[in-house]
C-alpha angles and dihedrals in degrees: 000000000000095000136029131002118324139193118295119255112257118235105230092202095065097078115089114244118243109186096169090055090046091052091051091050091049090052090050089053087061093052096095087057094051095116095054090041088055089053089050090051091049094049091045091050091051090047092050092047092054091043091051092051091054100076092046092053090043088053087055088056090052090051090051090053095044092045090051092051092049092044091053089053094052114080114249119246097054128091125242091251092050091051092051091046090051091055091051091049090057092049097256093129096150092053089046091051091051093049092046089067091053131083105220136148115222112244093011121111131205115329097233097185092050091045091050092051091048094049092048089050090052091050091048091051093050093043092050091047091051092048093050090046090052092051091048091049091051092052091045092051090056091047093052094046091050089051089052090048090051091048093053093046091048092049091049091051089047092053089053089056097045118105119245088247091067095050091044092048097052129063108257091222091057092049090048090049090055092050095046116017098033096046090047089051091050092052092046090050092050091047094051099039109034096065094039093048092052095044093041094053093045091046092051091051095044096044092046090054092051092047092051089049093051098042129342091197093058089043090058090054090052092047095054091083094054100080090040090052091049092053092047092047094050092047094051094043091052091055095044099049100074089051092054089053089051090046097057094040089051089049089057091046092052089049090052093052093047092048091052092046092051097045094043101034094122094053091044091052093044093054096038093245096144093104092049092050090044090055091046091049092046091052094051092039089051090051090050091048094048096046093043092047093049094044094048095041095049095044093044091059087074095076099051090043091052091046090053092052090045092054091052088054090046093054092049093049093047094050097044092040091054090052091049090052089054089049091052094236093118136020127245090245091053091051089050090050091047092052089052090048092050089054090046089048095052095041096065089044089054090046091051089050094048090048089060090081091049091049092048092050092045093048091049089054093043090054091053089051091048090049088058092046090049094051114123111267131215112286107271115256114256100199111199100141143030133223116248115240126260106356115102111196112154123195129182105200115196093317121186123182139169132180090207119035110256095019105089119203097180122025128191094333118178123183136158127202115185122214111284095013123133109222118193118200115203137168143114123304111285094026092121101256098136090039087060090056093045089055091050090052090046092237082136130022121237118248092219138349128043141270112212129196111193089343095307120117106239089217088068096056131060120275090234090057092050094047093045088065093052131074115199134198114183132200089238108061122223119193135165119247087246138098123306090246092054091050093051093048094045091103092047112026090176094057116124123240090251091055091048092050091048091054091047092051093047093053095041093247091121091066090055095046093052089064093056119091094227096037115200090356091067111123112234112240136144089263100045099056136013129248091258091051090051089054089053090055092053089051091050089050091055090044091055092048088064093206129192092227126033126207116191114183104190086317095171098041095107100046128089122254096260093047090046090058090052093046092048089055091049091048091048089056091045092051094057108117092001133101109243133192115197122189107199140169096185101073092194089072095060103046092114094051114128090224131016117200117198116204130193126174092348096308132104104240099172140015130184146084124309094259094043094052093046090052091049090060094214135125094314093051090051092050092047093047091049091053092045092051090046090053091050091048092051090051 
C-alpha cells in the first residue's frame, strides 16, 4: 500500500506443521499420473527381478570354475563318490564334506562352453535390467516434470485469485521463493526419490527372498541390522526435520531481503542504508547457513551409519558362510552369491535411509507451497446484475471498511460522483484516500454499506466487469520489460497502431519516443527511460484503454513541471464525459475539479468546490494555506 494503513504481515511460522498430511497431499498430486507410475513400477520390478537373478547365475559360474579346478586335481578313472569316500578314509572329513556339495568330474577341468553360456547369460540379465531401468527413469522424468508444470500452473492461477490483502501482507521475496525455489525442490525430491524408493523396496523384497532360498541361517545374520537401522534412521530424521523447516523459511527470508535490496537500491544508496541492509542480509543468510548446515550434517550421518552396520553384517555373512562351505552345506558359488545379495540388501536400505533427508526437505517445501494454495481467496463473485453501458455515476453509500477487524480505516462514508464529474480526494497521509479507490476497484470488499456504479451494487457484478469500466494510473509505475508500444497497448492488446500513436501523441509520449534511437521498439528499463517518462507511459496506457471511469492516484507526481502541464491538458481532454477520481497532494492541480472531497481518519469531513471550501475556512483551507505558505517559504 502506498498510502494509509495496510494489512499486517502474516508470520509464516505460526501455523502448525503437518508432514503426514503434506505427504498425503503430495501423493494425491501424483494421482493423475497413476497409469504411467504403474508402468514405471512394472518396469522397475522387471529390472529388479533380472538384477536379482544375476548374482545367483554368477555364483553358478563360480561353481563351474571351482568344480573344474577340483576335478583336475582328482585322478581320472574314479567316480565322484569314490573320491569323496577316499578322503573320508584318510580322515579328511571336512574336505570330503566340502566336495560333497560340489558337482565335479574327476580328471575333467573347467567346462569352457558351459562357463561361456553362463557368463553371457549373466551379461544379458544385467544389460536387460539396465535397459528396463533406463526406460522407467525416462518415463518417471516426464511424470515428475509434468507434476512440476501442474504445480506452477496451479500456483499461478491461485495467485490470480488471491486478494490484494494477502499479497500486501506477505514479503514478495517469500512468495516468489515458494513459487520458484520450493516447487523446484519438490520436483527434484520426487525425481530423486520416487524411482529409488520403488527399486529399493523391490530390491529388498527380491534379495530377501533369494537369501532365504540360499540359506535361512545367513539370512538371519543379514537381517539383524534391519531393526537397528530403522531405529537409527528414525532418530536422525527426527533431529533433522526441524532444521529443514528452518532452512526453507530462511531461504524465503533471504529472497525477501534480496528482492527489497534490488528494487529499492537507489533509495538505499541515497540514504546510506547499505550497512543496515547488509546486517539484515547477514542475519538471514547466517540463519540459512546454520539451518542448512545442521540439516545436511545431521541427515548425511545416515549413510555412513548404515554403511557401518552393513559392514558388520558383511563380516558375519562372510565368516559363517565360509564355515558352511567347509561343512558342505553350501557351495562356494552360493556363498559368493549370498555375499553379493547381502550387499544388495543393505544398499537399498542405506539408500532409503539417505533419502529421508531428501524427503524431509521436499516435504518442508511442499508444505510451504500448500500453505500458499490453501490461502483464503477472494470472495467468489455472485453475479446477479450487470452494469449498464456508458453512464458512470459512482455512489459510496454508508461504507465502512477495516484491514484488521476492530481497527476501522473508513467509517460510514457516503459520497456521490455524477457522470462526467471530476472528483478530487485530498487529505493527510493515512486518511484513507487510496483505500477508497481500492474499494471502488474491488481490490478489497467493504465491511458494510454499498458501492454503486450507475445504481448497481458492485458486489452483485463480476470484478472483471467493474475493473473493465475503470482506467487506473498509480503513483508507483508498473511497466513490462518490453517495448514502449507493448506497454502502451497492454490495456488493449487489440488496439491498432494508429490508436496507439494517437494515445501517445495526446499524452506527449510521442515527443519522448521520437528522441529514442529505436523509437517505439525501445525496451523499457531503468536505464532506457526516466521515472517521469515511465509515468507518461502509464498515462498513455490509460488513455488508450478509453475507460468509463478514471482513477488517478498522484498520476503526475513523477513528471517535471513542463511535462505536468502537458499531461494535465491531455488528462483534461480525456476526462471529458467521464467520471474521474483524482487523489492529489498538490492542491494546485485540482482547483478545477467539480467536487473536492476532504478526508481525515477515514471520514469525509468536507465536500465542495475549490472556492467554496476556501471560503468555508475548514480542513481544506488549512491544507491549502499550509501548502501555499510552504511554497512561499521555499521561494
